[in-house]
C-alpha positions as a Python dict, from the first residue, in 0.01 Angstrom:
ca = {
    (1, 'M'): (0, 0, 0),
    (2, 'D'): (363, -109, 30),
    (3, 'V'): (575, 12, -259),
    (4, 'L'): (835, -257, -323),
    (5, 'S'): (1044, -77, -584),
    (6, 'V'): (1049, 233, -802),
    (7, 'T'): (1139, 260, -1170),
    (8, 'V'): (1186, 599, -1333),
    (9, 'G'): (1153, 583, -1711),
    (10, 'L'): (1301, 845, -1943),
    (11, 'S'): (1252, 867, -2318),
    (12, 'V'): (1577, 930, -2503),
    (13, 'S'): (1642, 1004, -2869),
    (14, 'D'): (1978, 818, -2884),
    (15, 'L'): (1980, 514, -2657),
    (16, 'A'): (2353, 433, -2693),
    (17, 'G'): (2447, 797, -2635),
    (18, 'A'): (2216, 820, -2333),
    (19, 'V'): (2362, 503, -2182),
    (20, 'E'): (2711, 649, -2207),
    (21, 'W'): (2597, 990, -2072),
    (22, 'Y'): (2427, 835, -1767),
    (23, 'R'): (2718, 595, -1705),
    (24, 'K'): (2958, 891, -1701),
    (25, 'A'): (2734, 1135, -1511),
    (26, 'L'): (2625, 890, -1240),
    (27, 'Q'): (2939, 670, -1237),
    (28, 'L'): (2739, 359, -1329),
    (29, 'P'): (2855, 22, -1460),
    (30, 'D'): (2696, -127, -1771),
    (31, 'P'): (2315, -151, -1756),
    (32, 'E'): (2189, -437, -1539),
    (33, 'L'): (1895, -522, -1764),
    (34, 'E'): (1792, -496, -2127),
    (35, 'P'): (1444, -649, -2096),
    (36, 'V'): (1340, -574, -2454),
    (37, 'E'): (1495, -407, -2755),
    (38, 'G'): (1518, -32, -2704),
    (39, 'V'): (1506, -43, -2322),
    (40, 'V'): (1793, -54, -2073),
    (41, 'E'): (1780, -39, -1695),
    (42, 'F'): (2033, 69, -1434),
    (43, 'K'): (2005, 10, -1059),
    (44, 'V'): (2068, 354, -903),
    (45, 'G'): (2055, 347, -525),
    (46, 'S'): (1717, 204, -433),
    (47, 'I'): (1547, 278, -769),
    (48, 'W'): (1567, 157, -1127),
    (49, 'L'): (1649, 405, -1401),
    (50, 'Q'): (1496, 292, -1730),
    (51, 'L'): (1609, 453, -2056),
    (52, 'V'): (1366, 400, -2344),
    (53, 'A'): (1449, 473, -2706),
    (54, 'G'): (1176, 687, -2856),
    (55, 'S'): (1026, 1030, -2888),
    (56, 'T'): (1137, 1284, -2632),
    (57, 'T'): (850, 1521, -2712),
    (58, 'R'): (593, 1504, -2435),
    (59, 'P'): (321, 1739, -2320),
    (60, 'G'): (441, 1936, -2019),
    (61, 'G'): (813, 1894, -2091),
    (62, 'G'): (1068, 1636, -1991),
    (63, 'A'): (1080, 1409, -1692),
    (64, 'G'): (1288, 1473, -1384),
    (65, 'I'): (1487, 1267, -1138),
    (66, 'R'): (1592, 1383, -793),
    (67, 'L'): (1902, 1217, -645),
    (68, 'G'): (2008, 1262, -284),
    (69, 'V'): (2386, 1282, -235),
    (70, 'D'): (2623, 1335, 60),
    (71, 'D'): (2811, 1631, -89),
    (72, 'T'): (2646, 1844, -356),
    (73, 'S'): (2951, 2065, -410),
    (74, 'T'): (3178, 1770, -486),
    (75, 'Q'): (2924, 1614, -724),
    (76, 'R'): (2869, 1946, -900),
    (77, 'E'): (3244, 1991, -950),
    (78, 'R'): (3281, 1631, -1074),
    (79, 'L'): (3007, 1671, -1333),
    (80, 'E'): (3144, 2007, -1445),
    (81, 'S'): (3490, 1850, -1488),
    (82, 'L'): (3331, 1598, -1725),
    (83, 'G'): (3214, 1881, -1949),
    (84, 'I'): (2851, 1856, -1834),
    (85, 'V'): (2673, 2190, -1803),
    (86, 'V'): (2554, 2225, -1444),
    (87, 'G'): (2327, 2478, -1279),
    (88, 'H'): (2411, 2694, -980),
    (89, 'L'): (2423, 2538, -636),
    (90, 'E'): (2108, 2667, -466),
    (91, 'H'): (2069, 2684, -87),
    (92, 'V'): (1753, 2688, 121),
    (93, 'P'): (1896, 2750, 470),
    (94, 'G'): (1827, 2466, 711),
    (95, 'V'): (1633, 2271, 449),
    (96, 'I'): (1814, 2169, 131),
    (97, 'E'): (2087, 2252, -119),
    (98, 'Y'): (2065, 2140, -480),
    (99, 'F'): (2167, 2190, -841),
    (100, 'D'): (2025, 2074, -1172),
    (101, 'V'): (2170, 1931, -1491),
    (102, 'A'): (1993, 1830, -1811),
    (103, 'D'): (2073, 1525, -2016),
    (104, 'P'): (2109, 1560, -2395),
    (105, 'D'): (1729, 1516, -2434),
    (106, 'G'): (1638, 1782, -2176),
    (107, 'N'): (1544, 1543, -1893),
    (108, 'V'): (1636, 1720, -1569),
    (109, 'L'): (1844, 1561, -1294),
    (110, 'S'): (1850, 1740, -959),
    (111, 'F'): (2121, 1650, -711),
    (112, 'Y'): (2030, 1744, -354),
    (113, 'R'): (2148, 1725, 5),
    (114, 'E'): (1908, 1762, 294),
    (115, 'L'): (2026, 2009, 558),
    (116, 'G'): (1953, 2011, 931),
}
């Protein structure tokens, strides 16, 4: 099987607020697509991020997105300067460093950098 693209869908309680949060947090332009009412899509690197207006209550908790970046410290500081609550920068020597943030609906974003 050849996967041609990936779309990550997140349910959000306030679509307009989520669009603004993700635009600020990920430094995105306006959404590329609004295929139907209540759905917007951003192109983020090689994936599509789809925000869907609706219930954020799901069995097993919220969804998560993992985003590889060149410099986790710089991205962590940038997000913190925007007033976004960020987790500690965690290090697994020789493997990875990462930190987590949660959007207003509790969906977790992990920013990571592979080491070695």
